C-alpha positions, 0 to 999 in steps of 0.5 A: 333714675337721673344720671349724674350731671358732673357739670352741675355737681361741680358748679354746686360744690363750687357754689357751696364753697363760695357761700362758705367763704362769705362767713370769714369774709363777714368776719373781716367786714364786721371786724374792720368796722369794730373798735380795736379792743373788740375786733377779735371778739367780732371775728370770733362770733362769725367763726363760732357760728360756723362751728355751731351750725356746722355741727347741728345742720346735718344732725337736724337742720336739713331735716327741719328745713326740707324734710317731707313731713311738714308740721303745720307748714312751719317746720319739717319733722327733724327726726325723719332724716336725723343725721341725714338718715336716708338722704345720702345713699339709695338702697343699692349703696349709690348716692341719691341724686336730685332731679337735676342729676346732682347728689343730694348730699351736695344740696345739703352742703349748699344749704348748710352754708346759707344757715351759717351766714344767716346766723352770723349776720346777726352778730354785727348788731350786738358788737362790743358788749355780748358774752361769747358763750351766750352768742354760741347758745343763741346761734344754735337756738335761733338756727333751730327755732327761726332759720330752719323753720323759715327755710322750710316755710319759704323753700321747703314747701311750707306756709310761705311757699307756693304750696296749695296750703300756703299763704299765697294760695289762700290769697289768690287760689291755686292752679294745678295744685300750687299757688296761682301767684307763687312767692318769689325768694330766689336766694333768701330775701325773707329767709336770710336778710329779713329774718336776720335783720329783724332778729338783729333789731330785737337783740339790740333792743333786748341787750341794750346800748353800748357804754357811751353810745350816743356820746361820741362816734364809734369809728371803724378801726380798719377800713381796709379790713372792711373793704376786703370783707366787702370784696370777698362777700361780693365774690362769695355772693355769686355762689349765693345767687347764681348757685341758687339756680341749682345747676350751671345754666342760663338762670345762673348766668342771669343771676350772676349778671343781675348780682353784679349790676345791682351791686354796682348801682348800689355803690353809686346810690350809696356814695352819691347819697353820702355826697349830697348829705355830708359832702364826701364819698367814703370808702366805708360807704362804698363797702356798705353799698356793696352789701346793700346791693347784694342783699337787695338783689338776692330775692330777685336775682332770677326774676328781673332783667339787668335793667330792673336789677340796676334800678333796684340796686340804686334804690337800695344803695340810697335808701339803706344809706339813709336807713343806717341813721335810724338808730340815732333817731330812734335810739337803738344800738345796732352796732354795725348797721345790720338793721339798716342794711339787711332788714331794709335791703331785704325788704326792698328786694323782696317787695320790689320784685313784685314790681320788677319781675319780668313775668308777673311784676306790676311794671311788666303787666302782671297786675298787683297780685305779685306785689301783694304776695311779696308784701304778705310774706315779708310781713309774716317773716317779720312777725315770726322772726321777731317773736321767736328772737324775743323769746330766745333773747329774753330767755338767755338774758334771764339765765346766762345773761348777755352783757359783759361787765361795764369794766370788761366793756371799757377795758376791751371785750377781746381781753375779757372774753378771749384773753387776746388782743389784735394789737398788743402794743395798743391795748392798755395805754389807749384802751379807753380811746379805742 
């Protein structure tokens, strides 16, 4: 039996706490980007997500993600460990430990925070117009039908893992009972960002555009909120990426350095692109560059060198800066640029690790196989998330409905949905402008 490693346990508890902080940080980031009359609703969507996922994750979320009985490689049996039965204590009443000497319950805590932030990310795409009750129902259904299965497929030994029955094994065979070329998703390029990004696009299309979209600019009401949120997201992301080493070791240190370097490079990539296109380097662009870099390095944080992280981050910053304009070109209303940052950034990180991975990447003599595997898992993630989200989204649209009334949207969703306003002195007289 493994002995308790108090250092690793302390690091994982700290990492779980850092990742949990990311959802309130997202509330500030998204809240600042929203209009004055919808900031509370936007922040409540993050807080509401914490409430819903915080309840269902220990009941069936962890079991569906990491249970031993896999159902077709898509999800694990939720009843095997329902309510964490058999996952906390051993026969003698002692806490069960994983292979690194960390209590299994600490791993549950860490993974729960990933589920929370992933669902919360989607909310930014449907700001200003969605019923809060419909969002809460969606959060529970999407976590159950999209996030938990994706976590199982990638991290729980399912179809997108290195399993001998998985996609990578089908493509390039197996060695010693595992895929010869294992997919790389260190901390959630497919599970978190592609998954949430595709869901965001699907919901934006299903729910439709905000009143007045395309007729004028919907400007962020509080850039300092956005900057604060970005800073807290960066801080929390050290738990996200370095914590995914699952112990306090060199891999955690490498992930920490790569996370910082890629994010810094992405800021430069974004604001330089802005300067060339518009003549200004904006604070909103810098904050968005932070998130783009964090997203892109997430799947690659443990597999690339610091130089590779810098290149990857710079590419993500520039490309995501361009990608946020796609909604104007194609006419979909992704309110807070979740598609342009999380879907595009997640694809960049997931695919380019096939080039920059120091052991198996194309640029390091590993051939093209890793790149092929990365593209394949990204495509499956896109299809799965898109189909599941469409089913849930249309079902809610046909039953509860997604949209508040045009009158409530015009007056302000904060007042209509929550009976509150962030800035009482402004609401009413200026509601049409803000």
